[in-house]
C-alpha positions as CSV (number, residue, x, y, z in Angstrom):
1,M,-0.1,0.0,0.1
2,N,2.8,2.4,0.8
3,N,4.5,1.6,-2.5
4,K,1.4,2.4,-4.3
5,Y,1.0,5.8,-2.7
6,L,4.7,6.4,-3.2
7,S,4.3,5.7,-6.9
8,L,1.3,7.9,-7.1
9,K,3.2,10.8,-5.5
10,T,6.1,10.2,-7.9
11,V,3.8,10.4,-11.0
12,V,2.3,13.6,-9.7
13,A,5.7,15.1,-9.1
14,F,6.9,14.2,-12.6
15,N,4.0,15.7,-14.1
16,I,4.3,18.9,-12.1
17,I,8.1,19.1,-13.1
18,S,7.3,18.4,-16.7
19,V,4.5,21.1,-16.9
20,F,7.0,23.4,-15.2
21,L,9.8,22.7,-17.6
22,L,7.5,23.0,-20.6
23,T,6.3,26.3,-19.4
24,L,10.0,27.5,-19.1
25,F,10.6,26.1,-22.5
26,I,7.7,28.2,-24.0
27,I,8.6,31.3,-22.1
28,N,12.3,30.9,-23.1
29,N,11.4,30.7,-26.8
30,F,9.1,33.8,-26.4
31,L,12.0,35.7,-24.8
32,V,14.4,34.5,-27.5
33,S,12.0,35.5,-30.4
34,N,11.7,38.9,-28.9
35,Q,15.5,39.2,-28.2
36,I,14.9,39.6,-24.5
37,F,17.1,36.6,-23.7
38,Q,19.7,34.9,-25.9
39,P,21.6,31.8,-24.8
40,I,25.0,31.0,-26.1
41,D,23.7,28.3,-28.5
42,I,19.8,28.3,-28.7
43,R,19.9,24.8,-30.4
44,I,21.9,23.1,-27.6
45,F,19.7,24.9,-25.0
46,N,16.4,23.6,-26.6
47,L,17.9,20.1,-27.1
48,I,18.8,19.8,-23.5
49,F,15.4,21.1,-22.4
50,G,13.6,18.8,-24.9
51,L,15.6,15.7,-23.8
52,F,14.9,16.5,-20.2
53,I,11.2,16.7,-20.7
54,V,11.1,13.5,-22.8
55,L,13.1,11.7,-20.1
56,L,10.6,12.8,-17.5
57,N,7.7,11.6,-19.5
58,V,9.3,8.2,-20.2
59,L,9.9,7.7,-16.5
60,D,6.3,8.9,-15.9
61,I,4.9,6.3,-18.4
62,F,7.0,3.6,-16.8
63,I,5.8,4.4,-13.2
64,I,2.3,4.6,-14.4
65,R,2.5,1.2,-16.0
66,E,3.9,-0.2,-12.7
67,L,1.3,1.6,-10.7
68,F,-1.4,0.1,-12.9
69,N,0.1,-3.4,-12.5
70,H,0.1,-3.0,-8.7
71,I,-3.5,-1.9,-8.6
72,K,-4.5,-4.7,-10.9
73,K,-2.7,-7.3,-8.6
74,D,-4.3,-5.7,-5.5
75,Y,-7.7,-6.0,-7.2
76,M,-7.2,-9.7,-8.2
77,Y,-6.0,-10.4,-4.6
78,K,-9.2,-9.0,-3.2
79,L,-11.2,-11.2,-5.6
80,K,-9.2,-14.2,-4.5
81,Q,-9.9,-13.4,-0.9
82,I,-13.7,-13.2,-1.6
83,E,-13.5,-16.5,-3.5
84,L,-11.7,-18.2,-0.7
85,I,-14.1,-17.0,1.9
86,N,-17.1,-18.3,-0.1
87,M,-15.3,-21.7,-0.7
88,R,-14.7,-22.1,3.0
89,E,-18.2,-21.2,3.8
90,M,-19.6,-23.7,1.4
91,N,-17.2,-26.4,2.8
92,D,-18.4,-25.5,6.4
93,L,-22.0,-25.8,5.4
94,V,-21.5,-29.1,3.7
95,R,-19.7,-30.5,6.8
96,E,-22.4,-29.1,9.0
97,Q,-25.2,-30.7,7.0
98,R,-23.4,-34.0,6.8
99,H,-22.9,-34.0,10.5
100,D,-26.5,-33.2,11.2
101,L,-27.6,-35.9,8.8
102,L,-25.5,-38.5,10.6
103,N,-27.0,-37.5,14.0
104,H,-30.5,-37.9,12.6
105,M,-29.6,-41.3,11.1
106,Q,-28.3,-42.5,14.5
107,I,-31.5,-41.3,16.3
108,I,-33.7,-43.0,13.7
109,Y,-31.7,-46.2,14.0
110,G,-31.9,-46.1,17.7
111,L,-35.7,-45.6,17.8
112,L,-36.0,-48.4,15.3
113,K,-34.0,-50.8,17.3
114,L,-35.9,-49.9,20.5
115,K,-39.1,-50.5,18.5
116,K,-40.4,-47.1,19.5
117,Y,-42.4,-46.8,16.4
118,D,-44.8,-44.1,17.5
119,R,-41.8,-41.9,18.5
120,L,-40.1,-42.9,15.3
121,E,-43.0,-41.7,13.2
122,E,-43.1,-38.3,15.0
123,Y,-39.5,-37.9,14.6
124,L,-39.6,-38.7,10.9
125,L,-42.4,-36.3,10.3
126,E,-40.4,-33.6,12.2
127,F,-37.3,-34.4,10.1
128,G,-39.1,-34.3,6.9
129,K,-40.5,-30.8,7.7
130,E,-37.1,-29.6,8.6
131,T,-35.6,-31.1,5.4
132,E,-38.3,-29.4,3.3
133,K,-37.6,-26.1,5.0
134,L,-33.9,-26.3,4.3
135,K,-34.3,-27.3,0.6
136,P,-36.2,-24.7,-1.4
137,L,-36.4,-25.5,-5.1
138,V,-33.6,-23.8,-6.9
139,N,-33.5,-24.1,-10.6
140,T,-31.8,-21.3,-12.7
141,G,-30.6,-23.4,-15.4
142,V,-27.0,-22.8,-14.2
143,P,-25.9,-25.5,-11.8
144,E,-23.1,-23.3,-10.2
145,V,-25.6,-20.7,-9.4
146,D,-28.1,-23.3,-8.1
147,I,-25.5,-24.5,-5.6
148,L,-24.5,-21.1,-4.4
149,L,-28.2,-20.0,-3.9
150,Q,-28.9,-23.3,-2.1
151,F,-26.1,-22.7,0.4
152,K,-26.7,-19.1,1.0
153,I,-30.5,-19.6,1.5
154,N,-29.9,-22.6,3.8
155,K,-27.5,-20.4,5.8
156,A,-30.1,-17.7,6.2
157,L,-32.8,-20.2,7.1
158,R,-30.5,-21.6,9.8
159,L,-30.1,-18.0,11.2
160,N,-33.9,-17.6,11.5
161,I,-34.1,-15.4,8.5
162,D,-37.3,-15.6,6.3
163,V,-36.4,-16.1,2.6
164,D,-38.6,-15.7,-0.3
165,L,-37.0,-17.0,-3.6
166,T,-38.7,-16.2,-7.0
167,I,-37.2,-17.6,-10.2
168,K,-39.4,-16.7,-13.2
169,C,-36.8,-17.5,-16.0
170,K,-33.8,-19.7,-16.8
171,I,-30.5,-17.8,-17.1
172,D,-28.5,-20.5,-18.9
173,N,-28.3,-18.0,-22.0
174,L,-26.9,-15.3,-19.8
175,K,-23.5,-14.1,-21.3
176,I,-21.7,-13.5,-17.9
177,N,-19.8,-16.7,-16.8
178,P,-21.1,-18.4,-13.7
179,F,-17.8,-17.6,-11.9
180,D,-18.4,-13.9,-12.1
181,L,-22.1,-14.2,-11.5
182,N,-21.6,-16.1,-8.4
183,K,-19.2,-13.4,-7.0
184,I,-21.9,-10.9,-7.6
185,L,-24.7,-12.9,-5.9
186,S,-22.5,-14.1,-3.0
187,N,-21.5,-10.6,-2.1
188,L,-24.9,-9.3,-2.2
189,L,-26.4,-12.1,-0.3
190,D,-23.7,-12.0,2.4
191,N,-24.4,-8.3,2.9
192,A,-28.2,-9.0,3.1
193,I,-27.6,-11.7,5.8
194,D,-25.3,-9.5,7.8
195,A,-27.8,-6.6,7.7
196,T,-30.7,-8.8,8.7
197,L,-28.9,-10.1,11.7
198,E,-28.8,-6.7,13.2
199,L,-32.6,-6.9,13.5
200,E,-35.0,-8.9,15.8
201,E,-35.8,-12.3,14.5
202,D,-39.4,-11.5,13.5
203,K,-38.1,-8.7,11.3
204,R,-35.5,-10.6,9.4
205,F,-36.3,-11.0,5.7
206,I,-34.4,-11.6,2.5
207,G,-36.0,-11.7,-1.0
208,V,-34.2,-13.1,-4.1
209,S,-35.8,-12.9,-7.6
210,M,-34.7,-13.5,-11.1
211,F,-36.8,-12.5,-14.1
212,Q,-36.4,-11.2,-17.6
213,T,-37.7,-8.4,-19.9
214,P,-37.5,-8.4,-23.7
215,M,-34.1,-6.6,-23.3
216,D,-32.6,-7.6,-20.0
217,Y,-32.1,-10.3,-17.4
218,I,-32.8,-8.8,-14.0
219,F,-31.8,-9.9,-10.4
220,T,-33.0,-8.3,-7.3
221,I,-31.9,-9.0,-3.8
222,E,-33.7,-7.2,-1.0
223,N,-33.5,-7.4,2.7
224,S,-34.9,-5.9,5.8
225,C,-32.4,-3.5,7.5
226,K,-32.0,-0.4,9.5
227,L,-33.0,2.7,7.6
228,L,-30.2,3.8,5.3
229,G,-29.7,7.5,4.8
230,K,-29.3,9.1,1.4
231,H,-25.6,9.8,2.0
232,T,-24.9,6.0,2.6
233,L,-26.8,5.0,-0.5
234,N,-24.9,7.6,-2.7
235,R,-21.5,6.2,-1.5
236,I,-22.4,2.5,-1.1
237,F,-20.4,1.3,-4.1
238,E,-17.3,3.4,-3.3
239,K,-14.0,1.8,-2.7
240,N,-13.4,1.3,1.1
241,F,-16.7,2.8,2.1
242,S,-18.5,0.8,4.8
243,T,-20.8,1.4,7.7
244,K,-19.3,-1.6,9.5
245,G,-16.0,-0.1,10.5
246,T,-12.4,0.0,9.0
247,S,-10.9,-2.6,6.8
248,R,-14.2,-3.1,5.0
249,G,-16.0,-1.7,2.0
250,M,-14.4,-3.8,-0.9
251,G,-17.3,-6.2,-1.5
252,L,-19.8,-3.8,-3.2
253,Y,-17.0,-2.0,-5.0
254,I,-15.9,-5.2,-6.6
255,V,-19.4,-6.2,-7.3
256,K,-19.9,-3.0,-9.3
257,K,-16.6,-3.5,-11.2
258,I,-17.7,-7.1,-12.2
259,V,-21.1,-6.0,-13.2
260,E,-19.8,-3.2,-15.4
261,K,-17.0,-5.5,-16.8
262,N,-20.0,-7.7,-18.1
263,S,-21.8,-4.7,-19.7
264,G,-24.4,-4.8,-16.8
265,K,-25.8,-2.2,-14.5
266,I,-26.4,-2.2,-10.7
267,T,-28.6,0.1,-8.6
268,V,-29.6,0.3,-5.0
269,D,-32.6,1.8,-3.4
270,S,-34.0,1.9,0.1
271,A,-37.7,2.2,1.3
272,C,-39.8,0.9,4.2
273,D,-36.9,-0.4,6.2
274,K,-35.7,-2.4,3.2
275,V,-32.6,-2.1,0.9
276,I,-33.0,-3.3,-2.7
277,F,-30.1,-4.1,-5.1
278,T,-31.1,-4.5,-8.7
279,V,-28.6,-6.0,-11.2
280,M,-29.4,-5.9,-15.0
281,F,-27.6,-7.6,-17.8
282,P,-28.6,-7.1,-21.4
283,K,-29.6,-10.1,-23.5
284,N,-27.6,-9.0,-26.5
């Protein structure tokens, strides 16, 4: 980070010096043309001035290129961090569900062995209700997206967050690759979950919908939350801006970059103690 700021300061300094020298060069030629100032050899003088300006600009271009590469590496590092967090989260959820399933199987086997058939029937009915609750139908036409949504929705349900999922179209013809789309959805859903956890359980809600118009595929993710001010909404996609403290604020910035990279558009709105993110991708 310090190297980045140092490079930026160097670029600014070089540009200031170049402008200053160029200004001197113009003034010098004006003075010479009006015979106010006359160096010993005007050609050598202009050559030295010109070479110095060219040298500064070459160094400036080199530093800008290095600065660009540094920023790009930093951006890719942030993306990898988000990807790693999502993979760890998915892995934890799989292990948790596997552990729960093994526990349920042991209890069912125990009741069966003890011939407690009435209790076994009650337990199986309850287990069926719980399984149905944790497995809403997810079918977007893209398996990678289905898996991500399944995990995130199950996580929200386990945290006592009411979830409404509405899929009105298949997105298998969407041009954006599943890897980028999952980064977008993952970040938005994580933010939605974090925001609802600040509320009482009976007020926790997340809505996810996917639909299409003749021109666009549209995704909306809304969640109940504390009222957001206009100032927050206006800055919500800014780099390093966060209402959750320092060392945050990269998620939505990266989301916006990925959306724009894929010719899409993202907007945010807040009303009635809800925040709504809308992502649109053109069909053509």
